[in-house]
C-alpha positions in Angstrom: 170.5 11.7 153.6 168.5 10.7 151.1 164.8 12.2 151.5 162.3 9.7 150.2 160.0 10.2 147.2 157.1 9.8 149.5 158.2 12.8 151.9 158.7 15.1 149.5 155.0 14.3 148.0 153.8 14.5 151.8 155.6 18.2 151.4 154.2 19.2 149.0 151.0 18.1 149.8 151.5 19.8 152.7 151.6 23.0 150.7 149.6 23.0 148.5 146.2 23.5 150.6 148.1 27.1 151.4 148.3 27.6 147.6 145.1 26.6 147.0 143.6 29.0 149.7 145.2 31.6 147.5 144.0 30.4 144.5 140.3 30.3 145.1 140.9 34.1 147.1 142.3 35.2 143.7 139.5 33.8 142.1 137.0 34.7 143.9 138.8 38.0 144.2 138.6 38.0 140.3 134.8 36.8 140.1 134.1 40.2 142.2 135.9 42.1 139.7 133.8 41.1 136.5 130.7 41.1 139.0 131.2 44.8 139.7 132.5 45.4 136.0 129.2 43.7 134.7 127.4 46.0 137.2 129.0 48.9 136.4 128.6 48.4 132.7 125.1 47.9 133.7 124.4 51.2 135.1 126.5 52.9 132.9 123.9 51.5 130.1 121.0 53.1 132.3 122.4 56.1 132.8 122.9 56.3 128.8 119.7 55.5 128.7 118.5 58.7 130.9 120.7 61.0 129.8 118.8 60.4 126.4 115.3 60.5 127.7 115.9 63.5 129.8 117.5 65.2 126.2 114.1 64.1 124.2 111.9 65.6 126.9 114.0 69.1 127.6 113.7 69.6 123.4 109.9 68.5 123.6 109.8 71.1 126.6 111.6 74.1 125.0 109.1 72.7 121.7 106.1 72.8 123.3 107.4 76.9 125.3 108.5 77.6 121.7 105.2 76.9 119.9 103.2 78.6 123.0 105.0 81.5 122.5 104.1 81.5 118.2 100.4 80.9 119.4 100.2 83.9 121.9 101.9 86.0 119.8 99.8 85.1 116.6 96.7 85.5 119.3 98.3 88.8 119.9 98.4 89.7 116.4 95.3 88.7 115.1 93.5 90.5 118.4 95.4 93.7 117.3 94.1 93.4 113.5 91.0 93.0 114.9 91.0 96.3 116.9 92.5 97.9 113.6 90.1 96.2 110.7 87.0 95.7 112.9 85.3 98.5 111.3 86.4 97.6 108.0 83.0 96.8 106.6 81.5 99.7 108.4 83.8 101.9 106.6 82.9 100.8 103.6 78.9 101.4 104.0 80.1 104.9 104.9 82.0 105.4 101.9 78.7 105.3 99.6 77.3 107.9 101.6 80.5 110.2 101.0 80.3 109.1 97.2 77.3 110.5 97.7 77.8 113.8 99.2 80.9 114.3 97.0 78.5 113.9 93.8 75.9 116.3 95.6 78.4 119.0 95.9 79.8 119.0 92.5 76.6 119.1 90.7 75.4 122.1 91.8 76.1 125.0 89.3 78.8 127.7 91.3 77.5 130.0 89.3 73.8 129.4 91.3 75.2 129.7 95.0 74.3 133.4 95.0 73.1 135.5 98.3 70.0 136.2 96.2 69.8 132.3 96.3 70.1 131.9 100.0 68.2 128.5 100.3 70.6 126.9 97.5 73.3 128.3 99.2 72.7 126.9 102.6 72.2 123.9 101.2 75.4 123.9 99.5 77.6 125.3 102.7 75.6 122.4 104.9 76.8 119.6 102.3 80.4 120.9 102.0 79.8 121.2 105.9 79.0 117.9 106.1 81.4 116.4 103.6 84.2 118.4 105.6 83.1 116.5 108.8 82.5 113.3 107.8 86.6 113.1 106.4 87.6 114.2 109.7 85.7 111.2 111.3 87.6 109.1 108.9 90.7 110.7 109.4 90.4 110.2 113.1 89.9 106.3 112.5 92.4 105.9 109.7 90.6 105.8 106.9 92.3 107.7 104.2 91.5 108.9 100.4 92.8 108.2 97.7 93.1 110.9 95.4 96.1 109.3 92.9 96.1 112.1 89.9 99.5 112.4 88.3 100.8 109.3 90.2 102.5 106.4 89.1 99.8 103.7 89.2 99.9 100.9 91.7 97.4 98.2 91.2 97.5 97.6 94.8 96.0 100.7 95.4 94.2 101.5 91.9 92.3 100.1 89.7 92.4 101.0 85.8 89.2 101.4 84.0 91.1 102.7 80.8 94.2 103.4 79.5 94.4 106.3 76.7 97.5 108.4 74.9 98.1 112.1 76.2 100.5 114.2 75.4 102.7 115.6 78.5 101.9 113.1 80.2 104.0 110.3 81.1 102.9 106.3 80.6 102.1 104.5 83.6 100.6 107.8 85.3 97.4 108.1 86.4 95.3 111.1 84.3 92.3 110.8 85.8 90.0 109.3 88.7 87.0 108.0 88.0 86.2 106.9 92.3 88.4 108.4 95.1 90.1 105.3 96.6 90.4 104.4 100.6 92.6 102.8 102.7 92.5 102.3 106.5 95.3 101.7 108.2 97.8 101.5 105.5 95.5 98.8 103.6 94.0 99.4 100.5 89.9 99.5 101.8 88.4 100.2 98.2 90.9 101.0 95.3 90.7 104.4 93.7 88.9 103.8 90.0 91.4 105.4 87.4 92.3 106.1 83.4 96.0 105.2 83.1 98.8 107.2 80.7 99.8 104.6 78.3 102.4 105.4 75.1 100.6 106.8 72.1 
């Protein structure tokens, strides 16, 4: 028996609708996969952007915290310094009084301080007591004398008025103090006025 070509064509035509359906299904699946992968790609890009933004915001937040801490520490330091050095100008004014007291006690001849001269003796003792008391008050508030005879010259603590050669003294040391210096809590308030030994 021979099959006619028409029958074969009809048979293939009958098979084609099923194949077309499978092809359509696989094509729609491919399209769905393509859509899913593009959606995933968009989501991944969005996620990357959000992560980058989060990173930037976190970085800015940390910097802001660090800046705030620095400002707090600086403010605290300024407050502490204000407490310590707020009396600086007042102390400077009082130093002049201390200098006058010191000069007054030094100017009284020691041989004149006798019991037969009670007024001068009382005046001298009163001046000495006042000088001692003012130095106690200075010390209580962190103001200390700089009397650097024999010490090495330090430009942060001393002001050189002159240089002079001196036998038996090491060059660069202080030979004479013209005016006592003072330090307030370790900071030089007034440098000592000094004469410095130089090389002969």
